[in-house]
BAKOL-23586 format. One line per 2 residues: number of its first residue (from 1); for each residue x negated, y, z negated of C-alpha. Coordinates in nm, 3 decimals, decimal comma. Layout:
<nodes>
NUM	X/Y/Z ~ ... .
</nodes>
This chain:
<nodes>
1	-9,748/11,367/-8,769 ~ -9,644/11,016/-8,673 .
3	-9,531/10,902/-8,314 ~ -9,394/11,162/-8,088 .
5	-9,087/10,955/-7,831 ~ -9,011/11,206/-7,575 .
7	-8,663/11,061/-7,434 ~ -8,340/11,164/-7,265 .
9	-8,084/11,339/-7,418 ~ -7,746/11,229/-7,474 .
11	-7,450/11,363/-7,631 ~ -7,493/11,253/-8,009 .
13	-7,818/11,479/-7,951 ~ -7,584/11,828/-7,882 .
15	-7,566/11,924/-8,239 ~ -7,909/11,932/-8,300 .
17	-8,050/12,059/-8,016 ~ -7,766/12,380/-8,042 .
19	-7,972/12,452/-8,367 ~ -8,335/12,441/-8,211 .
21	-8,175/12,677/-7,935 ~ -7,987/12,933/-8,190 .
23	-8,434/12,908/-8,318 ~ -8,578/12,947/-8,000 .
25	-8,304/13,285/-7,994 ~ -8,413/13,402/-8,273 .
27	-8,776/13,348/-8,274 ~ -8,729/13,526/-7,935 .
29	-8,589/13,785/-8,097 ~ -8,821/13,797/-8,418 .
31	-9,104/13,869/-8,125 ~ -8,927/14,137/-7,928 .
33	-8,573/14,299/-8,079 ~ -8,518/14,414/-7,679 .
35	-8,441/14,014/-7,606 ~ -8,048/13,968/-7,687 .
37	-7,961/13,788/-7,945 ~ -7,723/13,509/-7,989 .
39	-7,378/13,577/-8,049 ~ -7,196/13,449/-8,281 .
41	-7,052/13,102/-8,159 ~ -7,345/13,176/-7,865 .
43	-7,485/12,837/-8,092 ~ -7,213/12,584/-8,025 .
45	-7,118/12,724/-7,648 ~ -7,498/12,620/-7,571 .
47	-7,406/12,266/-7,694 ~ -7,068/12,224/-7,494 .
49	-7,273/12,377/-7,230 ~ -7,543/12,172/-7,251 .
51	-7,250/11,845/-7,232 ~ -7,182/11,926/-6,923 .
53	-7,543/11,912/-6,824 ~ -7,601/11,560/-6,955 .
55	-7,431/11,370/-6,664 ~ -7,560/11,672/-6,410 .
57	-7,793/11,412/-6,169 ~ -7,976/11,773/-6,129 .
59	-8,051/11,875/-6,456 ~ -8,187/11,700/-6,796 .
61	-8,241/11,740/-7,091 ~ -8,530/11,597/-7,289 .
63	-8,585/11,567/-7,686 ~ -8,855/11,513/-7,884 .
65	-8,840/11,257/-8,175 ~ -9,116/11,239/-8,420 .
67	-9,041/11,022/-8,728 ~ -8,656/10,926/-8,605 .
69	-8,617/11,324/-8,615 ~ -8,561/11,628/-8,341 .
71	-8,861/11,855/-8,265 ~ -8,837/11,950/-7,959 .
73	-8,649/12,029/-7,665 ~ -8,663/12,120/-7,310 .
75	-8,389/12,165/-7,033 ~ -8,411/12,215/-6,644 .
77	-8,233/12,192/-6,304 ~ -8,363/12,142/-5,953 .
79	-8,230/12,490/-5,748 ~ -8,192/12,602/-5,423 .
81	-8,185/13,009/-5,407 ~ -8,027/13,111/-5,137 .
83	-8,138/12,864/-4,861 ~ -7,918/13,073/-4,584 .
85	-8,071/13,384/-4,657 ~ -8,436/13,248/-4,824 .
87	-8,647/12,975/-4,617 ~ -8,761/12,799/-4,945 .
89	-8,728/12,440/-5,079 ~ -8,592/12,369/-5,365 .
91	-8,777/12,435/-5,670 ~ -8,723/12,308/-6,024 .
93	-8,677/12,580/-6,327 ~ -8,734/12,500/-6,687 .
95	-8,417/12,684/-6,840 ~ -8,534/12,610/-7,231 .
97	-8,776/12,512/-7,416 ~ -8,872/12,496/-7,822 .
99	-9,033/12,319/-8,060 ~ -8,997/12,321/-8,416 .
101	-9,263/12,513/-8,634 ~ -9,393/12,215/-8,815 .
103	-9,433/12,031/-8,486 ~ -9,645/12,285/-8,255 .
105	-9,981/12,251/-8,199 ~ -9,967/11,852/-8,165 .
107	-9,902/11,813/-7,822 ~ -9,500/11,774/-7,899 .
109	-9,463/12,093/-7,570 ~ -9,753/11,884/-7,358 .
111	-9,521/11,582/-7,402 ~ -9,214/11,786/-7,296 .
113	-9,361/11,907/-7,012 ~ -9,519/11,645/-6,952 .
115	-9,132/11,471/-6,897 ~ -8,938/11,737/-6,703 .
117	-9,251/11,805/-6,482 ~ -9,242/11,408/-6,436 .
119	-8,840/11,383/-6,304 ~ -8,902/11,725/-6,091 .
121	-9,142/11,472/-5,941 ~ -8,960/11,242/-5,891 .
123	-8,652/11,428/-5,765 ~ -8,859/11,507/-5,469 .
125	-9,015/11,886/-5,605 ~ -9,318/11,998/-5,538 .
127	-9,304/12,322/-5,823 ~ -9,098/12,482/-6,079 .
129	-9,075/12,783/-6,238 ~ -8,985/12,991/-6,550 .
131	-8,901/13,251/-6,789 ~ -9,187/13,391/-7,033 .
133	-9,080/13,632/-7,329 ~ -9,400/13,915/-7,195 .
135	-9,472/13,910/-7,580 ~ -9,531/13,611/-7,680 .
137	-9,886/13,527/-7,630 ~ -9,821/13,186/-7,762 .
139	-9,612/13,120/-7,527 ~ -9,869/13,251/-7,200 .
141	-10,192/13,100/-7,343 ~ -9,994/12,702/-7,376 .
143	-9,861/12,800/-6,989 ~ -10,156/12,916/-6,853 .
145	-10,300/12,593/-7,031 ~ -9,983/12,406/-6,884 .
147	-10,166/12,546/-6,527 ~ -9,952/12,828/-6,512 .
149	-9,936/13,157/-6,274 ~ -9,758/13,480/-6,259 .
151	-9,568/13,532/-5,977 ~ -9,291/13,779/-6,037 .
153	-9,278/13,952/-6,367 ~ -8,973/14,112/-6,470 .
155	-8,915/14,512/-6,505 ~ -8,696/14,714/-6,723 .
157	-8,691/15,093/-6,828 ~ -8,471/15,184/-7,046 .
159	-8,158/15,481/-6,889 ~ -8,039/15,637/-7,195 .
</nodes>
C-alpha cells in the first residue's frame, strides 16, 4: 500500500464519499439484516447533507487517500445534548467512518480517527462517542484497541 494522506474533505470528494457511505450501509446490512437498508436515493441525499456539513464549523469530514484514490472517510460533529436538562460538557460524536476493504488493517482507520480526535481536541472537547454495530466483531475489536469502552447499550424488542 502507498502513502496514506489524511486531509479535510472538499466538495469534489462528496460523490466518492456517498459511494463509500453506501458501502458502509451495505456492509452493515450483510452483518445484521435488522439494520436498515439505504433508500434508492439514500446515497444522493447523504451527499447533499454532507456537502452542507463541509462548511459547518461544528462538523468535520476527513478523507483518506492512498495513491490519489479515496479509500475511506470519517465524519464527526460537536454536540451539546439537552444542555437545559443535563449538566454535561459538549462532546464529539463520530457519526460515520468507513474504509475500503482493500485498505483495512493498514492503519487507515486509525489515522482517520486520530485526525478527527485531534480536531475534537482543538475544539476544546474532552471526549467523543460513537455507535458500533453489535454484530460487527471487527469494529468492536478496532474500537476497543482505540481506547473505546461501552457506556450505554442500545436494545431492541420486536412488537409482533
